[in-house]
N, CA, C and O of each residue as an XYZ file, in Angstrom:
360
protein
N     -10.323      1.365     18.000
C     -10.254      2.472     17.529
C     -11.217      2.979     18.531
O     -11.998      2.244     19.135
N     -11.127      4.414     18.707
C     -11.949      4.848     20.074
C     -12.917      5.875     19.394
O     -12.562      6.819     18.687
N     -14.105      5.557     19.704
C     -15.192      6.508     18.998
C     -16.237      6.834     20.386
O     -16.906      6.055     21.064
N     -16.065      8.245     20.474
C     -16.975      8.482     21.738
C     -16.266      7.696     22.783
O     -15.068      7.603     23.051
N     -17.540      7.050     23.405
C     -16.483      6.138     24.775
C     -16.711      4.723     24.201
O     -16.952      3.890     25.075
N     -16.694      4.331     23.133
C     -16.779      3.110     22.457
C     -15.484      2.347     21.884
O     -15.027      2.757     20.817
N     -14.964      1.433     22.425
C     -13.541      0.968     22.018
C     -13.934     -0.075     20.942
O     -14.811     -0.894     21.220
N     -13.378     -0.087     19.819
C     -13.715     -1.353     18.875
C     -12.497     -1.766     17.882
O     -11.623     -0.961     17.560
N     -12.534     -2.946     17.489
C     -11.424     -3.394     16.906
C     -11.552     -2.950     15.316
O     -12.619     -2.975     14.702
N     -10.313     -2.548     14.767
C     -10.379     -1.919     13.461
C      -9.376     -2.789     12.321
O      -8.301     -3.125     12.817
N      -9.502     -3.043     11.420
C      -8.916     -3.651     10.685
C      -7.935     -2.955      9.299
O      -7.563     -3.441      8.231
N      -7.743     -1.495      9.989
C      -7.229     -0.315      9.289
C      -5.671     -0.957      9.227
O      -5.250     -1.613     10.180
N      -5.012     -0.761      8.264
C      -3.566     -0.639      7.924
C      -2.919      0.308      7.561
O      -3.269      0.953      6.572
N      -1.701      0.651      8.352
C      -1.104      1.969      7.691
C       0.468      1.619      7.392
O       1.145      0.921      8.145
N       0.888      2.141      6.323
C       2.367      1.610      6.060
C       3.082      2.985      5.415
O       2.761      3.582      4.387
N       3.988      3.237      6.211
C       4.828      4.510      5.789
C       6.069      3.731      5.028
O       6.554      2.639      5.325
N       6.402      4.550      4.049
C       7.445      4.248      2.816
C       8.398      5.423      3.101
O       8.103      6.575      2.784
N       9.457      5.120      3.661
C      10.717      6.432      3.401
C      10.771      7.117      2.096
O      10.708      6.658      0.955
N      10.898      8.276      2.512
C      10.980      9.143      1.010
C      12.270      8.182     -0.137
O      13.337      7.661      0.186
N      11.678      8.254     -1.325
C      12.492      7.566     -2.131
C      12.480      7.965     -3.719
O      11.482      7.885     -4.436
N      13.925      8.462     -4.182
C      13.785      8.974     -5.371
C      13.323      8.197     -6.159
O      13.241      8.781     -7.239
N      12.914      7.038     -6.244
C      12.013      6.282     -7.403
C      10.445      6.603     -7.423
O       9.626      6.207     -8.253
N      10.231      7.403     -6.326
C       8.674      7.550     -6.407
C       8.471      8.480     -7.276
O       9.288      9.340     -7.604
N       7.200      8.324     -7.748
C       6.593      9.510     -8.592
C       5.256      9.590     -8.452
O       4.697      8.561     -8.075
N       4.441     10.770     -8.706
C       3.255     10.859     -8.374
C       2.149     10.451     -9.344
O       0.986     10.199     -9.028
N       2.718     10.418    -10.671
C       2.054      9.806    -11.782
C       2.344      8.698    -12.347
O       3.508      8.714    -12.749
N       1.722      7.594    -12.589
C       1.941      6.525    -13.254
C       2.857      6.907    -14.332
O       2.476      7.871    -14.996
N       4.258      6.244    -14.746
C       5.135      6.783    -15.776
C       5.566      5.407    -16.649
O       6.227      5.458    -17.687
N       5.069      4.176    -16.033
C       5.465      3.174    -16.762
C       6.784      2.422    -17.113
O       7.078      1.504    -17.878
N       7.638      3.429    -15.975
C       9.061      3.025    -15.919
C       9.303      2.190    -14.991
O       8.849      2.467    -13.881
N      10.103      0.893    -15.162
C       9.956     -0.217    -14.372
C      10.846      0.173    -13.026
O      10.735     -0.502    -12.003
N      11.754      1.339    -13.107
C      12.408      1.645    -11.894
C      11.742      2.608    -11.185
O      12.425      3.255    -10.391
N      10.486      2.883    -11.283
C       9.646      3.788    -10.698
C       8.471      3.596     -9.909
O       7.787      2.725    -10.448
N       8.074      3.921     -9.130
C       6.743      3.445     -8.329
C       5.878      4.619     -7.824
O       6.311      5.760     -7.662
N       4.623      4.225     -7.593
C       3.680      5.263     -7.143
C       2.439      4.686     -6.445
O       2.189      3.486     -6.557
N       1.688      5.473     -5.758
C       0.895      4.781     -4.540
C      -0.581      5.526     -5.244
O      -0.699      6.716     -5.535
N      -1.451      4.621     -5.379
C      -2.767      5.238     -5.712
C      -4.119      4.299     -4.890
O      -3.882      3.131     -4.585
N      -5.342      4.834     -4.614
C      -6.139      3.990     -4.181
C      -6.494      2.891     -4.914
O      -6.596      3.156     -6.112
N      -6.705      1.822     -4.642
C      -6.940      0.488     -5.133
C      -5.591     -0.194     -5.502
O      -5.719     -1.289     -6.050
N      -4.574      0.164     -5.343
C      -3.414     -0.581     -5.208
C      -3.364     -1.555     -4.246
O      -4.273     -1.550     -3.416
N      -2.361     -2.534     -4.152
C      -2.074     -3.213     -3.155
C      -0.991     -3.212     -2.571
O       0.009     -2.987     -3.254
N      -0.866     -3.427     -1.337
C       0.574     -3.468     -0.369
C       0.866     -4.852      0.128
O       0.145     -5.146      1.082
N       1.631     -5.705     -0.200
C       1.895     -7.009      0.380
C       3.176     -6.966      1.393
O       3.983     -6.081      1.107
N       3.437     -7.613      2.309
C       4.301     -7.793      3.394
C       5.361     -8.618      3.045
O       4.982     -9.743      2.717
N       6.699     -8.422      2.999
C       7.507     -9.426      2.734
C       8.086     -9.142      1.270
O       7.852     -8.108      0.644
N       8.802    -10.104      0.853
C       9.598    -10.083     -0.330
C       8.706    -11.301     -1.178
O       8.530    -12.486     -0.895
N       8.294    -10.594     -2.175
C       7.332    -11.307     -3.247
C       7.957    -11.513     -4.556
O       8.248    -10.508     -5.206
N       8.215    -12.726     -5.056
C       8.953    -12.890     -6.376
C       8.005    -13.184     -7.497
O       8.399    -13.196     -8.663
N       6.929    -13.390     -7.209
C       5.864    -13.430     -8.348
C       5.461    -12.431     -8.695
O       5.602    -11.473     -7.935
N       4.800    -12.251     -9.977
C       4.135    -10.981    -10.552
C       2.897    -11.264    -10.864
O       2.799    -12.418    -11.282
N       1.741    -10.587    -10.827
C       0.399    -10.806    -10.931
C       0.200    -11.175    -12.293
O       0.962    -10.703    -13.138
N      -0.578    -11.835    -12.576
C      -0.926    -12.056    -13.938
C      -2.516    -12.467    -14.037
O      -3.044    -12.952    -13.036
N      -3.225    -12.292    -15.149
C      -4.819    -12.748    -15.373
C      -4.617    -14.203    -15.576
O      -4.753    -14.611    -16.730
N      -4.337    -14.987    -14.715
C      -4.593    -16.246    -14.390
C      -4.863    -16.810    -13.307
O      -4.524    -16.212    -12.286
N      -5.495    -18.020    -13.188
C      -6.038    -18.582    -11.772
C      -4.743    -18.745    -11.454
O      -3.828    -19.169    -12.159
N      -4.728    -18.115     -9.547
C      -3.803    -18.283     -8.700
C      -2.708    -17.255     -8.967
O      -1.671    -17.423     -8.325
N      -2.760    -16.256     -9.775
C      -1.724    -15.100     -9.926
C      -2.279    -13.938    -10.153
O      -1.684    -12.974    -10.636
N      -3.740    -13.969     -9.734
C      -4.447    -12.564     -9.994
C      -4.132    -11.608     -8.429
O      -3.983    -12.212     -7.367
N      -4.083    -10.487     -8.491
C      -4.083     -9.827     -7.296
C      -4.933    -10.169     -6.499
O      -4.406    -10.272     -5.391
N      -6.342    -10.482     -6.466
C      -7.084    -10.909     -5.033
C      -6.401    -12.244     -4.759
O      -6.384    -12.602     -3.581
N      -5.763    -13.134     -5.787
C      -5.157    -14.509     -5.145
C      -3.896    -13.896     -4.112
O      -3.840    -14.349     -2.969
N      -3.012    -12.981     -4.501
C      -2.242    -12.644     -3.738
C      -2.476    -12.154     -2.444
O      -1.639    -12.290     -1.551
N      -3.697    -11.521     -2.258
C      -4.262    -10.905     -1.092
C      -4.498    -11.783     -0.079
O      -4.383    -11.580      1.130
N      -4.972    -13.175     -0.880
C      -5.255    -14.551      0.096
C      -4.098    -15.166      0.638
O      -4.003    -15.759      1.712
N      -3.113    -14.932     -0.336
C      -1.742    -15.963      0.230
C      -0.637    -15.412      0.711
O       0.374    -16.036      1.032
N      -0.872    -13.658      0.808
C       0.248    -13.162      1.463
C      -0.427    -12.194      2.741
O      -1.652    -12.250      2.850
N       0.166    -11.510      3.491
C      -0.420    -10.701      4.247
C      -0.306     -9.242      3.529
O       0.723     -8.770      3.045
N      -1.376     -8.736      3.563
C      -1.244     -7.118      2.562
C      -2.695     -6.671      2.826
O      -3.545     -7.248      3.503
N      -2.795     -5.435      2.097
C      -4.034     -4.710      1.995
C      -4.172     -3.761      0.797
O      -3.200     -3.205      0.285
N      -5.496     -3.605      0.362
C      -5.806     -2.651     -0.478
C      -5.932     -1.170     -0.139
O      -6.659     -0.783      0.776
N      -5.232     -0.379     -0.875
C      -5.006      1.002     -0.465
C      -6.397      1.871     -0.649
O      -7.084      1.900     -1.670
N      -6.610      2.474      0.413
C      -7.710      3.447      0.329
C      -7.746      4.772      0.372
O      -8.622      5.532     -0.042
N      -6.332      5.093      1.112
C      -5.904      6.473      1.183
C      -4.501      6.821      1.022
O      -3.763      6.000      1.568
N      -3.842      7.878      0.385
C      -2.623      8.011      0.285
C      -2.096      9.559      0.590
O      -2.623     10.538      0.063
N      -1.061      9.631      1.449
C      -0.564     10.914      1.922
C       0.835     11.164      1.551
O       1.596     10.295      1.977
N       1.379     12.087      0.891
C       2.538     12.490      0.537
C       3.130     13.657      1.651
O       2.941     14.873      1.680
N       3.789     12.918      2.396
C       4.489     13.488      3.695
C       5.963     13.837      3.886
O       6.678     13.569      4.852
N       6.299     14.560      2.648
C       7.622     14.899      2.478
C       8.248     15.802      3.123
O       9.468     15.673      3.228
N       7.640     16.859      3.676
C       8.007     18.097      4.367
C       8.102     17.890      5.761
O       8.237     18.862      6.504
N       8.046     16.676      6.230
C       7.821     16.394      7.581
C       9.478     16.148      8.158
O      10.433     16.099      7.383
N       9.573     16.040      9.308
C      11.142     15.609      9.741
C      11.526     14.467      9.433
O      12.734     14.258      9.320
N      10.596     13.459      9.226
C      11.094     12.220      8.698
C       9.861     12.050      7.355
O       8.667     11.787      7.497
N      10.512     12.262      6.240
C       9.855     12.446      4.844
C       9.440     11.013      4.626
O      10.256     10.102      4.767
N       8.345     10.825      4.328
C       7.673      9.641      3.679
C       6.324      9.632      3.161
O       5.575     10.609      3.149
N       6.052      8.445      2.724
C       4.449      8.453      2.017
C       4.000      7.357      2.853
O       4.664      6.396      3.243
N       2.593      7.673      3.109
C       1.499      6.874      3.915
C       0.566      6.353      2.974
O      -0.027      6.925      2.059
N       0.538      5.115      3.373
C      -0.590      4.623      2.567
C      -1.749      3.746      3.560
O      -1.404      2.748      4.193
N      -2.788      4.145      3.576
C      -3.911      3.359      4.553
C      -4.543      2.384      3.828
O      -4.497      2.330      2.599
N      -5.166      1.563      4.569
C      -6.022      0.500      3.903
C      -6.867     -0.398      4.707
O      -6.837     -0.271      5.931
N      -7.716     -1.411      4.092
C      -8.274     -2.368      4.736
C      -7.888     -3.711      4.128
O      -8.326     -4.756      4.610
């Protein structure tokens, strides 16, 4: 990250997800839909486990076990030449 004349390391992540008909801006509870909100987590790769409220299966456990981040910002960029959803976080 460049700030003034200082270069520093940043642990900010950016994930761009191509536009998808399964995206909805508001949570619908439908299993075939998804949304992006601050506080969500994004994990890298294919994850077969589902989070539960038990030791070793909590969302915080997944962040320790898999590469990923907590979403701190969301942009819906569907009017751009390459329409996508942008999630950023730490």
